[in-house]
C-alpha positions as CSV (number, residue, x, y, z in Angstrom):
1,X,7.0,6.4,-32.7
2,X,5.9,9.9,-31.0
3,X,7.8,10.2,-28.2
4,X,4.9,12.3,-26.6
5,X,2.8,9.3,-27.1
6,X,4.9,7.0,-25.2
7,X,5.2,9.0,-21.9
8,X,1.6,10.1,-22.3
9,X,0.5,6.1,-22.4
10,X,2.8,5.7,-19.7
11,X,1.7,8.5,-17.3
12,X,-1.7,7.5,-18.0
13,X,-1.9,4.1,-15.9
14,X,0.0,5.8,-13.1
15,X,-3.0,8.6,-12.9
16,X,-5.7,5.4,-12.8
17,X,-3.8,3.4,-10.1
18,X,-1.9,6.3,-7.7
19,X,-5.7,7.7,-6.6
20,X,-7.4,4.4,-7.3
21,X,-5.0,2.3,-4.6
22,X,-5.0,5.5,-1.9
23,X,-8.5,6.2,-1.8
24,X,-9.3,1.9,-1.5
25,X,-6.7,1.7,1.1
26,X,-8.0,4.7,3.0
27,X,-11.3,2.5,2.8
28,X,-9.8,-0.5,3.9
29,X,-8.2,1.1,7.0
30,X,-11.6,3.1,7.9
31,X,-13.4,-0.6,7.4
32,X,-10.8,-2.9,8.6
33,X,-7.5,-1.7,10.2
34,X,-9.5,-0.6,13.2
35,X,-6.2,-0.7,15.3
36,X,-4.7,2.4,13.0
37,X,-7.5,4.6,13.3
38,X,-9.5,6.2,16.5
39,X,-12.7,5.1,17.7
40,X,-15.2,7.7,15.8
41,X,-14.2,7.1,12.7
42,X,-14.0,3.3,12.2
43,X,-16.8,2.3,10.1
44,X,-18.2,-2.1,9.7
45,X,-19.5,-3.7,6.8
46,X,-19.9,-1.1,4.0
47,X,-18.8,-0.8,0.4
48,X,-19.2,2.5,-0.6
49,X,-19.1,2.3,-4.0
50,X,-22.7,0.4,-3.9
51,X,-24.5,1.5,-0.5
52,X,-22.7,4.8,0.1
53,X,-21.7,3.9,3.8
54,X,-19.3,6.6,3.6
55,X,-17.6,9.4,1.4
56,X,-14.0,9.6,0.1
57,X,-13.2,13.0,2.2
58,X,-14.4,10.7,5.2
59,X,-12.0,8.0,4.8
60,X,-9.2,10.2,3.8
61,X,-9.0,13.2,6.5
62,X,-7.8,11.7,9.5
63,X,-4.7,10.1,10.7
64,X,-3.0,8.0,9.7
65,X,-4.9,8.0,6.1
66,X,-4.0,11.8,4.8
67,X,-0.8,10.4,4.7
68,X,-1.4,8.4,2.2
69,X,-4.1,10.3,0.3
70,X,-2.5,13.9,0.3
71,X,0.8,12.7,-1.2
72,X,-1.0,10.5,-3.8
73,X,-2.9,13.5,-4.5
74,X,-0.1,15.7,-5.0
75,X,1.5,13.3,-7.0
76,X,-1.7,12.9,-9.4
77,X,-2.0,16.8,-9.9
78,X,1.7,16.8,-10.9
79,X,0.8,13.9,-13.5
80,X,-2.2,15.1,-15.0
81,X,-0.2,18.7,-15.6
82,X,2.7,16.3,-17.7
83,X,-0.4,14.3,-19.4
84,X,-1.7,17.1,-20.5
85,X,1.3,19.3,-21.6
86,X,2.1,15.5,-23.4
87,X,-1.4,15.5,-25.2
88,X,-1.0,19.0,-26.1
89,X,2.1,18.2,-28.1
90,X,0.8,14.9,-29.7
91,X,-2.0,16.5,-31.0
92,X,0.1,19.4,-32.5
93,X,2.6,16.8,-34.3
94,X,-0.4,15.6,-36.5
95,X,-2.2,18.6,-36.7
96,X,-0.9,22.1,-35.9
97,X,-2.6,24.9,-33.7
98,X,-5.9,22.7,-33.6
99,X,-8.7,24.4,-32.4
100,X,-9.2,22.5,-29.2
101,X,-5.6,22.0,-27.7
102,X,-5.6,25.5,-25.4
103,X,-9.0,24.3,-24.2
104,X,-8.4,20.9,-23.3
105,X,-5.1,22.0,-21.6
106,X,-6.6,25.1,-19.7
107,X,-9.2,22.6,-18.0
108,X,-6.9,19.8,-17.3
109,X,-4.3,21.7,-15.7
110,X,-7.3,23.9,-13.9
111,X,-8.3,20.5,-12.6
112,X,-5.2,19.3,-11.1
113,X,-4.6,22.7,-9.5
114,X,-8.0,21.8,-8.0
115,X,-6.9,19.1,-6.9
116,X,-4.1,20.2,-4.9
117,X,-6.6,23.0,-3.3
118,X,-8.4,19.9,-2.3
119,X,-6.2,18.3,-0.9
120,X,-4.4,21.5,1.1
121,X,-7.8,21.8,2.9
122,X,-8.2,18.3,3.3
123,X,-9.1,17.7,7.0
124,X,-8.6,21.2,8.0
125,X,-11.7,22.6,10.1
126,X,-13.5,25.9,10.5
127,X,-17.0,26.3,11.7
128,X,-17.4,28.5,9.2
129,X,-20.4,28.5,6.7
130,X,-17.8,30.2,3.9
131,X,-15.0,28.3,4.2
132,X,-17.2,25.0,3.6
133,X,-18.8,26.3,0.8
134,X,-15.1,27.3,-0.3
135,X,-14.1,23.6,0.1
136,X,-17.0,22.2,-2.0
137,X,-16.6,24.9,-4.4
138,X,-12.9,23.5,-5.3
139,X,-13.9,19.5,-5.5
140,X,-16.9,20.8,-8.0
141,X,-14.7,22.6,-9.8
142,X,-12.3,19.7,-10.1
143,X,-15.0,17.4,-11.6
144,X,-16.3,20.3,-14.1
145,X,-12.3,21.1,-14.9
146,X,-11.6,17.1,-15.3
147,X,-14.7,16.3,-17.3
148,X,-14.8,19.4,-19.9
149,X,-10.9,18.8,-20.3
150,X,-11.9,14.5,-20.9
151,X,-14.5,16.3,-23.7
152,X,-12.3,18.6,-26.0
153,X,-9.5,15.7,-26.0
154,X,-11.3,13.1,-27.2
155,X,-13.1,15.5,-29.5
156,X,-9.6,16.8,-30.7
157,X,-8.3,12.9,-31.4
158,X,-11.7,12.0,-33.0
159,X,-11.3,14.6,-35.1
160,X,-8.1,13.7,-36.4
161,X,-8.6,9.9,-35.8
162,X,-8.0,9.5,-40.0
163,X,-4.1,11.1,-39.0
164,X,-3.9,8.8,-36.3
165,X,-5.3,5.4,-36.8
166,X,-1.6,3.8,-36.9
167,X,-1.2,4.4,-33.8
168,X,-4.2,3.8,-31.9
169,X,-6.7,1.3,-31.5
170,X,-9.7,2.8,-32.8
171,X,-12.3,0.5,-30.6
172,X,-10.7,2.1,-27.4
173,X,-11.1,5.4,-28.3
174,X,-14.9,5.1,-29.1
175,X,-15.3,3.5,-25.2
176,X,-13.7,6.9,-24.1
177,X,-16.1,9.1,-25.9
178,X,-18.9,6.6,-24.6
179,X,-17.7,7.1,-21.0
180,X,-17.3,11.1,-21.4
181,X,-20.9,11.2,-22.7
182,X,-21.8,9.2,-19.9
183,X,-19.7,11.0,-17.1
184,X,-21.5,14.3,-18.8
185,X,-25.4,12.9,-18.8
186,X,-24.9,11.5,-15.3
187,X,-23.4,14.8,-14.2
188,X,-26.8,16.7,-15.1
189,X,-28.8,14.3,-13.5
190,X,-27.4,14.4,-10.3
191,X,-27.3,18.3,-10.1
192,X,-30.8,18.5,-8.5
193,X,-29.7,15.0,-7.0
194,X,-26.6,16.9,-5.1
195,X,-28.5,20.2,-4.4
196,X,-31.4,19.4,-2.8
197,X,-30.5,17.9,1.1
198,X,-30.9,14.4,2.3
199,X,-30.2,11.2,0.2
200,X,-26.6,11.4,1.9
201,X,-25.9,7.5,0.9
202,X,-26.9,8.3,-2.7
203,X,-25.2,11.0,-3.0
204,X,-21.9,9.2,-1.2
205,X,-22.3,6.5,-3.9
206,X,-22.3,8.8,-6.9
207,X,-19.0,10.3,-5.4
208,X,-17.3,6.8,-5.5
209,X,-18.7,6.0,-8.8
210,X,-18.2,8.8,-10.3
211,X,-14.6,9.0,-9.4
212,X,-14.0,5.7,-10.8
213,X,-15.3,7.2,-14.1
214,X,-13.1,9.8,-14.1
215,X,-9.9,8.1,-13.2
216,X,-11.4,5.2,-15.7
217,X,-10.5,7.7,-18.5
218,X,-6.8,7.1,-17.9
219,X,-7.2,3.5,-18.0
220,X,-8.7,4.0,-21.6
221,X,-5.6,6.1,-22.5
222,X,-3.0,3.4,-21.7
223,X,-5.0,0.8,-23.6
224,X,-5.8,3.4,-26.7
225,X,-2.3,4.0,-27.7
226,X,-0.8,1.2,-29.1
227,X,3.0,0.1,-28.1
228,X,4.4,0.1,-31.4
């Protein structure tokens, strides 16, 4: 079996688990382990995936949560870079110089760099509008780059599905295509909501659910490639 497939499959489950566990530990500390955090940061009776009671950055930017969140995001960024390079080798092994390889590698690595920058600046506060805009642009860049990279990768896999049919579960590839399509549709629909003032709770719920959708792509990767 292609060694790059084995490595990409192994990495994918960690790219899902590391950020998922880290973010939800931060949420649990914020809502339940109040003895660990200062009073202004404590939250009660919220499950933001549904009620949008807080944002991801709100739960992660103070002590001790940033000690969990930042290393987890740095590790995730490193794994993402390796993941996209392994996928470059996978596609090349079945079809040399595929037209989408450079695109998904570029946007995939760009998304990882954006995540690193977001993690570095998280928790650093300056009351300057340009700085606040800069942080929003970094986070938005991560989302756009990630979804674009995922789109080009599934297009690449689908275009060579006849060659990789013995290595994958075709149904899971279809689920990946559906997931990426939903992420694109939700992103387009959400632009007016995010751009307009207000709707704080809806924006927060969108953030949590979209985060879950983006990393679920990697969980599906784990199940898509056959073990042998």
